[in-house]
TIVO-2410 file (N, C-alpha, C; in nm, 3 decimals):
# residues 133
REC num residu      c1      c2      c3 atome chaine
REC   1      M  -1.976   6.737   2.793     N      A
REC   1      M  -2.063   6.702   2.683    CA      A
REC   1      M  -1.981   6.673   2.557     C      A
REC   2      L  -1.885   6.759   2.530     N      A
REC   2      L  -1.800   6.741   2.412    CA      A
REC   2      L  -1.717   6.614   2.424     C      A
REC   3      L  -1.673   6.583   2.546     N      A
REC   3      L  -1.595   6.462   2.570    CA      A
REC   3      L  -1.679   6.337   2.544     C      A
REC   4      Q  -1.806   6.340   2.585     N      A
REC   4      Q  -1.895   6.226   2.562    CA      A
REC   4      Q  -1.921   6.205   2.412     C      A
REC   5      L  -1.940   6.312   2.338     N      A
REC   5      L  -1.959   6.301   2.194    CA      A
REC   5      L  -1.834   6.245   2.126     C      A
REC   6      A  -1.717   6.285   2.174     N      A
REC   6      A  -1.592   6.233   2.119    CA      A
REC   6      A  -1.579   6.083   2.147     C      A
REC   7      Q  -1.618   6.041   2.267     N      A
REC   7      Q  -1.613   5.899   2.302    CA      A
REC   7      Q  -1.710   5.817   2.215     C      A
REC   8      I  -1.830   5.870   2.195     N      A
REC   8      I  -1.928   5.802   2.111    CA      A
REC   8      I  -1.876   5.792   1.967     C      A
REC   9      G  -1.821   5.901   1.917     N      A
REC   9      G  -1.765   5.901   1.782    CA      A
REC   9      G  -1.650   5.802   1.768     C      A
REC  10      A  -1.562   5.797   1.867     N      A
REC  10      A  -1.449   5.704   1.864    CA      A
REC  10      A  -1.499   5.559   1.871     C      A
REC  11      S  -1.599   5.534   1.953     N      A
REC  11      S  -1.655   5.398   1.963    CA      A
REC  11      S  -1.719   5.356   1.831     C      A
REC  12      L  -1.794   5.447   1.770     N      A
REC  12      L  -1.858   5.417   1.641    CA      A
REC  12      L  -1.752   5.390   1.534     C      A
REC  13      F  -1.647   5.469   1.533     N      A
REC  13      F  -1.538   5.449   1.438    CA      A
REC  13      F  -1.472   5.313   1.459     C      A
REC  14      A  -1.448   5.275   1.586     N      A
REC  14      A  -1.385   5.146   1.617    CA      A
REC  14      A  -1.474   5.030   1.573     C      A
REC  15      I  -1.604   5.041   1.592     N      A
REC  15      I  -1.698   4.936   1.550    CA      A
REC  15      I  -1.697   4.921   1.398     C      A
REC  16      L  -1.702   5.033   1.328     N      A
REC  16      L  -1.698   5.028   1.182    CA      A
REC  16      L  -1.566   4.973   1.130     C      A
REC  17      L  -1.456   5.007   1.197     N      A
REC  17      L  -1.325   4.955   1.159    CA      A
REC  17      L  -1.320   4.803   1.179     C      A
REC  18      L  -1.373   4.753   1.289     N      A
REC  18      L  -1.376   4.608   1.314    CA      A
REC  18      L  -1.466   4.536   1.213     C      A
REC  19      A  -1.579   4.595   1.180     N      A
REC  19      A  -1.669   4.536   1.081    CA      A
REC  19      A  -1.600   4.528   0.944     C      A
REC  20      W  -1.530   4.633   0.906     N      A
REC  20      W  -1.457   4.632   0.780    CA      A
REC  20      W  -1.347   4.527   0.781     C      A
REC  21      L  -1.275   4.516   0.893     N      A
REC  21      L  -1.167   4.419   0.906    CA      A
REC  21      L  -1.221   4.276   0.895     C      A
REC  22      C  -1.333   4.248   0.958     N      A
REC  22      C  -1.395   4.115   0.948    CA      A
REC  22      C  -1.437   4.084   0.805     C      A
REC  23      R  -1.491   4.181   0.737     N      A
REC  23      R  -1.531   4.160   0.597    CA      A
REC  23      R  -1.409   4.140   0.508     C      A
REC  24      W  -1.304   4.216   0.531     N      A
REC  24      W  -1.182   4.204   0.454    CA      A
REC  24      W  -1.118   4.067   0.475     C      A
REC  25      M  -1.124   4.012   0.597     N      A
REC  25      M  -1.068   3.880   0.628    CA      A
REC  25      M  -1.164   3.768   0.590     C      A
REC  26      R  -1.282   3.801   0.542     N      A
REC  26      R  -1.385   3.706   0.500    CA      A
REC  26      R  -1.430   3.617   0.615     C      A
REC  27      L  -1.435   3.672   0.734     N      A
REC  27      L  -1.481   3.597   0.850    CA      A
REC  27      L  -1.633   3.586   0.847     C      A
REC  28      G  -1.683   3.468   0.879     N      A
REC  28      G  -1.826   3.448   0.885    CA      A
REC  28      G  -1.893   3.422   0.752     C      A
REC  29      E  -1.814   3.412   0.645     N      A
REC  29      E  -1.871   3.385   0.513    CA      A
REC  29      E  -1.914   3.241   0.501     C      A
REC  30      D  -2.011   3.216   0.418     N      A
REC  30      D  -2.054   3.081   0.386    CA      A
REC  30      D  -1.975   3.036   0.266     C      A
REC  31      V  -1.863   2.969   0.291     N      A
REC  31      V  -1.769   2.932   0.187    CA      A
REC  31      V  -1.816   2.803   0.119     C      A
REC  32      R  -1.822   2.804  -0.013     N      A
REC  32      R  -1.865   2.688  -0.092    CA      A
REC  32      R  -1.770   2.666  -0.209     C      A
REC  33      I  -1.767   2.544  -0.259     N      A
REC  33      I  -1.691   2.514  -0.380    CA      A
REC  33      I  -1.778   2.559  -0.498     C      A
REC  34      A  -1.727   2.649  -0.577     N      A
REC  34      A  -1.805   2.712  -0.683    CA      A
REC  34      A  -1.828   2.621  -0.804     C      A
REC  35      G  -1.742   2.525  -0.825     N      A
REC  35      G  -1.756   2.436  -0.941    CA      A
REC  35      G  -1.634   2.348  -0.954     C      A
REC  36      E  -1.628   2.274  -1.065     N      A
REC  36      E  -1.518   2.180  -1.085    CA      A
REC  36      E  -1.383   2.248  -1.095     C      A
REC  37      D  -1.376   2.361  -1.163     N      A
REC  37      D  -1.249   2.432  -1.174    CA      A
REC  37      D  -1.200   2.480  -1.038     C      A
REC  38      H  -1.292   2.528  -0.958     N      A
REC  38      H  -1.257   2.573  -0.823    CA      A
REC  38      H  -1.207   2.454  -0.740     C      A
REC  39      A  -1.272   2.339  -0.751     N      A
REC  39      A  -1.230   2.220  -0.677    CA      A
REC  39      A  -1.091   2.175  -0.721     C      A
REC  40      R  -1.063   2.181  -0.851     N      A
REC  40      R  -0.931   2.143  -0.902    CA      A
REC  40      R  -0.822   2.237  -0.847     C      A
REC  41      R  -0.853   2.365  -0.844     N      A
REC  41      R  -0.757   2.463  -0.792    CA      A
REC  41      R  -0.731   2.440  -0.642     C      A
REC  42      L  -0.839   2.413  -0.567     N      A
REC  42      L  -0.824   2.387  -0.423    CA      A
REC  42      L  -0.743   2.260  -0.398     C      A
REC  43      A  -0.763   2.158  -0.481     N      A
REC  43      A  -0.688   2.033  -0.465    CA      A
REC  43      A  -0.540   2.056  -0.492     C      A
REC  44      A  -0.509   2.134  -0.593     N      A
REC  44      A  -0.369   2.165  -0.624    CA      A
REC  44      A  -0.303   2.243  -0.511     C      A
REC  45      E  -0.380   2.330  -0.446     N      A
REC  45      E  -0.328   2.405  -0.332    CA      A
REC  45      E  -0.308   2.315  -0.210     C      A
REC  46      A  -0.395   2.217  -0.192     N      A
REC  46      A  -0.388   2.129  -0.075    CA      A
REC  46      A  -0.275   2.029  -0.085     C      A
REC  47      H  -0.247   1.981  -0.206     N      A
REC  47      H  -0.141   1.880  -0.223    CA      A
REC  47      H  -0.069   1.906  -0.354     C      A
REC  48      C   0.054   1.948  -0.344     N      A
REC  48      C   0.133   1.981  -0.462    CA      A
REC  48      C   0.148   1.859  -0.553     C      A
REC  49      G   0.119   1.875  -0.680     N      A
REC  49      G   0.133   1.768  -0.776    CA      A
REC  49      G   0.010   1.683  -0.794     C      A
REC  50      F  -0.096   1.711  -0.719     N      A
REC  50      F  -0.219   1.635  -0.734    CA      A
REC  50      F  -0.301   1.699  -0.845     C      A
REC  51      T  -0.319   1.626  -0.954     N      A
REC  51      T  -0.398   1.675  -1.067    CA      A
REC  51      T  -0.514   1.580  -1.089     C      A
REC  52      P  -0.634   1.620  -1.048     N      A
REC  52      P  -0.749   1.528  -1.056    CA      A
REC  52      P  -0.793   1.500  -1.200     C      A
REC  53      S  -0.823   1.373  -1.224     N      A
REC  53      S  -0.879   1.335  -1.353    CA      A
REC  53      S  -1.030   1.311  -1.342     C      A
REC  54      E  -1.076   1.279  -1.221     N      A
REC  54      E  -1.218   1.261  -1.194    CA      A
REC  54      E  -1.252   1.335  -1.066     C      A
REC  55      L  -1.372   1.386  -1.058     N      A
REC  55      L  -1.416   1.448  -0.933    CA      A
REC  55      L  -1.567   1.447  -0.924     C      A
REC  56      V  -1.612   1.455  -0.802     N      A
REC  56      V  -1.755   1.468  -0.775    CA      A
REC  56      V  -1.771   1.570  -0.664     C      A
REC  57      L  -1.868   1.660  -0.681     N      A
REC  57      L  -1.893   1.764  -0.583    CA      A
REC  57      L  -2.014   1.728  -0.498     C      A
REC  58      D  -2.005   1.761  -0.371     N      A
REC  58      D  -2.120   1.751  -0.283    CA      A
REC  58      D  -2.226   1.849  -0.332     C      A
REC  59      R  -2.352   1.812  -0.322     N      A
REC  59      R  -2.459   1.899  -0.374    CA      A
REC  59      R  -2.463   2.035  -0.305     C      A
REC  60      A  -2.420   2.041  -0.179     N      A
REC  60      A  -2.420   2.168  -0.106    CA      A
REC  60      A  -2.295   2.250  -0.134     C      A
REC  61      G  -2.195   2.191  -0.199     N      A
REC  61      G  -2.073   2.264  -0.231    CA      A
REC  61      G  -1.976   2.276  -0.115     C      A
REC  62      I  -1.990   2.191  -0.013     N      A
REC  62      I  -1.901   2.202   0.103    CA      A
REC  62      I  -1.788   2.100   0.100     C      A
REC  63      A  -1.792   2.008   0.003     N      A
REC  63      A  -1.687   1.906  -0.005    CA      A
REC  63      A  -1.681   1.849  -0.146     C      A
REC  64      A  -1.574   1.774  -0.172     N      A
REC  64      A  -1.557   1.708  -0.301    CA      A
REC  64      A  -1.464   1.589  -0.284     C      A
REC  65      L  -1.483   1.491  -0.371     N      A
REC  65      L  -1.391   1.378  -0.382    CA      A
REC  65      L  -1.324   1.387  -0.518     C      A
REC  66      L  -1.192   1.370  -0.520     N      A
REC  66      L  -1.116   1.384  -0.643    CA      A
REC  66      L  -1.022   1.265  -0.657     C      A
REC  67      R  -1.005   1.216  -0.779     N      A
REC  67      R  -0.913   1.105  -0.806    CA      A
REC  67      R  -0.818   1.148  -0.917     C      A
REC  68      D  -0.691   1.114  -0.900     N      A
REC  68      D  -0.594   1.146  -1.005    CA      A
REC  68      D  -0.563   1.021  -1.086     C      A
REC  69      D  -0.475   1.034  -1.185     N      A
REC  69      D  -0.441   0.924  -1.274    CA      A
REC  69      D  -0.367   0.811  -1.203     C      A
REC  70      R  -0.307   0.839  -1.090     N      A
REC  70      R  -0.234   0.738  -1.014    CA      A
REC  70      R  -0.327   0.659  -0.921     C      A
REC  71      G  -0.456   0.693  -0.920     N      A
REC  71      G  -0.552   0.623  -0.835    CA      A
REC  71      G  -0.565   0.678  -0.695     C      A
REC  72      R  -0.492   0.785  -0.666     N      A
REC  72      R  -0.503   0.847  -0.534    CA      A
REC  72      R  -0.635   0.923  -0.524     C      A
REC  73      V  -0.696   0.920  -0.407     N      A
REC  73      V  -0.824   0.988  -0.385    CA      A
REC  73      V  -0.804   1.093  -0.277     C      A
REC  74      M  -0.853   1.214  -0.305     N      A
REC  74      M  -0.845   1.322  -0.209    CA      A
REC  74      M  -0.985   1.361  -0.164     C      A
REC  75      L  -0.998   1.379  -0.034     N      A
REC  75      L  -1.119   1.436   0.023    CA      A
REC  75      L  -1.091   1.583   0.048     C      A
REC  76      L  -1.169   1.667  -0.015     N      A
REC  76      L  -1.157   1.811  -0.001    CA      A
REC  76      L  -1.280   1.858   0.074     C      A
REC  77      R  -1.261   1.926   0.187     N      A
REC  77      R  -1.376   1.969   0.266    CA      A
REC  77      R  -1.354   2.107   0.326     C      A
REC  78      R  -1.466   2.168   0.357     N      A
REC  78      R  -1.461   2.299   0.421    CA      A
REC  78      R  -1.409   2.280   0.563     C      A
REC  79      H  -1.318   2.366   0.601     N      A
REC  79      H  -1.260   2.361   0.735    CA      A
REC  79      H  -1.253   2.506   0.784     C      A
REC  80      G  -1.358   2.550   0.851     N      A
REC  80      G  -1.368   2.690   0.890    CA      A
REC  80      G  -1.404   2.773   0.769     C      A
REC  81      A  -1.326   2.878   0.744     N      A
REC  81      A  -1.350   2.965   0.629    CA      A
REC  81      A  -1.263   2.927   0.510     C      A
REC  82      Q  -1.191   2.816   0.521     N      A
REC  82      Q  -1.102   2.771   0.415    CA      A
REC  82      Q  -1.138   2.627   0.378     C      A
REC  83      F  -1.063   2.570   0.286     N      A
REC  83      F  -1.079   2.431   0.249    CA      A
REC  83      F  -0.951   2.356   0.281     C      A
REC  84      A  -0.968   2.231   0.323     N      A
REC  84      A  -0.854   2.145   0.353    CA      A
REC  84      A  -0.872   2.016   0.275     C      A
REC  85      G  -0.763   1.957   0.234     N      A
REC  85      G  -0.768   1.833   0.159    CA      A
REC  85      G  -0.676   1.729   0.219     C      A
REC  86      R  -0.721   1.605   0.218     N      A
REC  86      R  -0.641   1.493   0.266    CA      A
REC  86      R  -0.649   1.379   0.165     C      A
REC  87      L  -0.536   1.316   0.140     N      A
REC  87      L  -0.535   1.197   0.057    CA      A
REC  87      L  -0.585   1.080   0.141     C      A
REC  88      L  -0.678   1.006   0.087     N      A
REC  88      L  -0.734   0.892   0.159    CA      A
REC  88      L  -0.648   0.769   0.131     C      A
REC  89      D  -0.615   0.696   0.235     N      A
REC  89      D  -0.535   0.576   0.217    CA      A
REC  89      D  -0.609   0.450   0.259     C      A
REC  90      S  -0.734   0.466   0.300     N      A
REC  90      S  -0.813   0.351   0.344    CA      A
REC  90      S  -0.961   0.381   0.325     C      A
REC  91      H  -1.040   0.278   0.308     N      A
REC  91      H  -1.185   0.295   0.302    CA      A
REC  91      H  -1.249   0.263   0.436     C      A
REC  92      A  -1.168   0.245   0.540     N      A
REC  92      A  -1.219   0.206   0.671    CA      A
REC  92      A  -1.311   0.312   0.731     C      A
REC  93      F  -1.294   0.437   0.690     N      A
REC  93      F  -1.375   0.545   0.747    CA      A
REC  93      F  -1.485   0.590   0.652     C      A
REC  94      A  -1.524   0.506   0.557     N      A
REC  94      A  -1.629   0.541   0.459    CA      A
REC  94      A  -1.753   0.458   0.486     C      A
REC  95      R  -1.868   0.526   0.491     N      A
REC  95      R  -1.997   0.460   0.512    CA      A
REC  95      R  -2.096   0.514   0.410     C      A
REC  96      L  -2.167   0.424   0.343     N      A
REC  96      L  -2.265   0.461   0.240    CA      A
REC  96      L  -2.405   0.444   0.295     C      A
REC  97      D  -2.489   0.544   0.274     N      A
REC  97      D  -2.631   0.537   0.310    CA      A
REC  97      D  -2.709   0.603   0.197     C      A
REC  98      R  -2.755   0.522   0.103     N      A
REC  98      R  -2.826   0.567  -0.018    CA      A
REC  98      R  -2.741   0.665  -0.096     C      A
REC  99      N  -2.780   0.792  -0.101     N      A
REC  99      N  -2.705   0.892  -0.177    CA      A
REC  99      N  -2.603   0.968  -0.092     C      A
REC 100      L  -2.588   0.927   0.032     N      A
REC 100      L  -2.498   0.995   0.123    CA      A
REC 100      L  -2.376   0.908   0.151     C      A
REC 101      L  -2.260   0.968   0.142     N      A
REC 101      L  -2.135   0.898   0.169    CA      A
REC 101      L  -2.065   0.973   0.282     C      A
REC 102      T  -2.047   0.905   0.395     N      A
REC 102      T  -1.977   0.964   0.509    CA      A
REC 102      T  -1.833   0.918   0.504     C      A
REC 103      I  -1.743   1.014   0.506     N      A
REC 103      I  -1.600   0.985   0.494    CA      A
REC 103      I  -1.523   1.058   0.603     C      A
REC 104      G  -1.425   0.990   0.655     N      A
REC 104      G  -1.335   1.050   0.752    CA      A
REC 104      G  -1.195   0.999   0.730     C      A
REC 105      T  -1.104   1.045   0.813     N      A
REC 105      T  -0.967   0.996   0.811    CA      A
REC 105      T  -0.931   0.956   0.953     C      A
REC 106      D  -0.814   0.898   0.971     N      A
REC 106      D  -0.772   0.864   1.107    CA      A
REC 106      D  -0.721   0.987   1.182     C      A
REC 107      E  -0.722   1.100   1.116     N      A
REC 107      E  -0.681   1.226   1.177    CA      A
REC 107      E  -0.804   1.292   1.243     C      A
REC 108      Q  -0.808   1.291   1.376     N      A
REC 108      Q  -0.926   1.341   1.447    CA      A
REC 108      Q  -0.954   1.488   1.421     C      A
REC 109      A  -0.852   1.568   1.403     N      A
REC 109      A  -0.872   1.711   1.381    CA      A
REC 109      A  -0.941   1.738   1.248     C      A
REC 110      F  -0.925   1.647   1.151     N      A
REC 110      F  -0.989   1.665   1.021    CA      A
REC 110      F  -1.136   1.628   1.028     C      A
REC 111      G  -1.171   1.535   1.114     N      A
REC 111      G  -1.310   1.499   1.136    CA      A
REC 111      G  -1.369   1.417   1.023     C      A
REC 112      T  -1.499   1.396   1.031     N      A
REC 112      T  -1.572   1.325   0.927    CA      A
REC 112      T  -1.670   1.422   0.862     C      A
REC 113      I  -1.714   1.386   0.743     N      A
REC 113      I  -1.811   1.468   0.672    CA      A
REC 113      I  -1.902   1.377   0.591     C      A
REC 114      T  -2.027   1.415   0.580     N      A
REC 114      T  -2.124   1.342   0.499    CA      A
REC 114      T  -2.148   1.421   0.372     C      A
REC 115      L  -2.121   1.356   0.259     N      A
REC 115      L  -2.137   1.417   0.128    CA      A
REC 115      L  -2.264   1.366   0.062     C      A
REC 116      D  -2.342   1.457   0.007     N      A
REC 116      D  -2.460   1.420  -0.071    CA      A
REC 116      D  -2.415   1.417  -0.217     C      A
REC 117      L  -2.388   1.297  -0.267     N      A
REC 117      L  -2.334   1.282  -0.401    CA      A
REC 117      L  -2.437   1.236  -0.503     C      A
REC 118      G  -2.561   1.218  -0.460     N      A
REC 118      G  -2.665   1.174  -0.551    CA      A
REC 118      G  -2.635   1.035  -0.604     C      A
REC 119      D  -2.654   1.016  -0.734     N      A
REC 119      D  -2.631   0.886  -0.798    CA      A
REC 119      D  -2.485   0.843  -0.793     C      A
REC 120      Q  -2.395   0.936  -0.776     N      A
REC 120      Q  -2.252   0.905  -0.776    CA      A
REC 120      Q  -2.203   0.846  -0.644     C      A
REC 121      A  -2.285   0.848  -0.540     N      A
REC 121      A  -2.242   0.800  -0.409    CA      A
REC 121      A  -2.201   0.653  -0.414     C      A
REC 122      Q  -2.282   0.569  -0.477     N      A
REC 122      Q  -2.250   0.427  -0.485    CA      A
REC 122      Q  -2.123   0.402  -0.567     C      A
REC 123      V  -2.106   0.477  -0.675     N      A
REC 123      V  -1.989   0.461  -0.762    CA      A
REC 123      V  -1.862   0.493  -0.684     C      A
REC 124      W  -1.862   0.605  -0.614     N      A
REC 124      W  -1.744   0.646  -0.540    CA      A
REC 124      W  -1.720   0.556  -0.419     C      A
REC 125      A  -1.827   0.511  -0.353     N      A
REC 125      A  -1.809   0.421  -0.239    CA      A
REC 125      A  -1.744   0.291  -0.282     C      A
REC 126      S  -1.787   0.236  -0.395     N      A
REC 126      S  -1.727   0.112  -0.442    CA      A
REC 126      S  -1.582   0.134  -0.487     C      A
REC 127      S  -1.552   0.251  -0.544     N      A
REC 127      S  -1.415   0.276  -0.587    CA      A
REC 127      S  -1.321   0.296  -0.467     C      A
REC 128      L  -1.376   0.340  -0.355     N      A
REC 128      L  -1.293   0.356  -0.235    CA      A
REC 128      L  -1.249   0.222  -0.180     C      A
REC 129      R  -1.321   0.116  -0.212     N      A
REC 129      R  -1.284  -0.016  -0.161    CA      A
REC 129      R  -1.151  -0.063  -0.217     C      A
REC 130      R  -1.107  -0.002  -0.327     N      A
REC 130      R  -0.976  -0.038  -0.384    CA      A
REC 130      R  -0.861   0.016  -0.301     C      A
REC 131      L  -0.891   0.112  -0.213     N      A
REC 131      L  -0.786   0.166  -0.127    CA      A
REC 131      L  -0.750   0.063  -0.021     C      A
REC 132      G  -0.626   0.063   0.026     N      A
REC 132      G  -0.582  -0.033   0.128    CA      A
REC 132      G  -0.650  -0.011   0.261     C      A
REC 133      N  -0.639  -0.107   0.348     N      A
REC 133      N  -0.696  -0.095   0.484    CA      A
REC 133      N  -0.593  -0.043   0.579     C      A
***
């Protein structure tokens, strides 16, 4: 009987330890871009030396488009529990549908994402046409 209680106690302790570890690692969180400052910080982390002068956030906070003074455009998107950014070099993977802009890269692992940019979708879609093919 005492052995069974010890096993139950050890199992409960292990479950609580795993739950704490998952929370500490921020696993399963709904990660969002908190605002423009957060997006700027994430862009700087994704690409050293990239300082955005313009940006637009997806309404859900899961992605952003950023442009620097050199005309480079970065797509910043949620990738699991973190954010990943890629510099766009072509508009070949961009599709506009009213307020939604679907963007991808030629990198399959990065995938595509549809951003709800509201009124800014058309502005950013047209500016992407300046990128090379």
